[in-house]
C-alpha positions as CSV (number, residue, x, y, z in Angstrom):
1,M,-6.5,1.6,0.9
2,Q,-4.2,4.6,0.7
3,G,-5.5,8.1,0.4
4,I,-8.7,7.6,2.3
5,T,-9.0,9.3,5.6
6,L,-11.7,8.1,8.0
7,L,-13.4,10.6,10.3
8,F,-15.3,9.3,13.3
9,P,-18.3,10.8,15.0
10,C,-17.4,12.7,18.2
11,D,-18.7,15.4,20.5
12,V,-17.1,18.8,20.7
13,E,-17.5,21.5,23.3
14,C,-17.0,24.9,21.8
15,I,-17.4,28.6,22.2
16,S,-19.8,30.3,19.9
17,S,-20.8,33.9,19.3
18,A,-22.0,35.0,15.9
19,R,-21.9,31.4,14.5
20,Y,-22.0,27.9,16.1
21,G,-18.6,26.2,16.5
22,E,-16.3,29.2,16.2
23,R,-13.8,27.9,18.8
24,P,-13.6,24.2,19.9
25,T,-12.5,23.9,23.5
26,A,-12.7,20.1,24.1
27,I,-13.3,16.8,22.3
28,I,-15.1,13.8,23.6
29,F,-13.8,10.8,21.6
30,E,-14.0,7.1,22.5
31,D,-15.4,8.0,25.9
32,E,-12.4,10.2,26.7
33,R,-12.4,14.0,27.1
34,F,-9.5,15.9,25.5
35,V,-9.0,19.6,26.4
36,I,-7.9,21.7,23.4
37,K,-4.7,23.7,24.1
38,E,-4.3,25.3,20.7
39,I,-6.0,25.6,17.4
40,I,-3.2,25.1,14.9
41,K,-5.3,25.7,11.7
42,R,-8.9,26.4,10.7
43,W,-10.5,26.4,7.3
44,R,-13.9,26.0,5.6
45,S,-15.2,23.8,2.8
46,P,-18.6,24.5,1.2
47,S,-20.4,22.4,3.8
48,E,-18.0,22.2,6.8
49,I,-16.0,24.1,9.3
50,C,-12.7,22.3,9.9
51,F,-9.9,22.6,12.6
52,Q,-6.6,21.1,13.3
53,V,-6.0,21.2,17.1
54,L,-3.5,20.2,19.7
55,T,-4.7,18.9,23.1
56,K,-3.2,19.6,26.5
57,D,-1.8,16.1,26.5
58,I,-0.1,16.7,23.2
59,Q,-2.4,14.8,20.8
60,A,-3.3,16.3,17.5
61,F,-6.8,16.0,16.0
62,E,-8.6,17.1,12.9
63,L,-12.1,18.2,13.6
64,S,-14.9,18.7,11.0
65,Y,-18.4,20.2,11.7
66,N,-21.0,19.4,9.0
67,E,-23.4,22.4,9.1
68,A,-26.2,20.5,7.3
69,S,-26.2,17.4,9.5
70,H,-25.1,19.3,12.7
71,Q,-22.5,16.5,13.3
72,W,-18.9,16.7,14.5
73,S,-16.4,14.2,13.2
74,C,-12.7,13.8,14.1
75,R,-9.6,11.8,13.5
76,T,-6.2,11.7,15.2
77,I,-3.3,13.0,13.2
């Protein structure tokens, strides 16, 4: 099916100050840890905080944190 993007559950290490999840620093996905080198883009939806990031080994991910369920999801891009 075209147009459907699947996000998979993952764990994210992040720096938080005023709010949880303000700056992701690493992703644990499929039993592998990816250190985030750069946040390329960040945005909010009504229920989520989202990020597009680049890891130190030059992989790009989209991260999404659902504030109601307290669950991180990700996909490679």
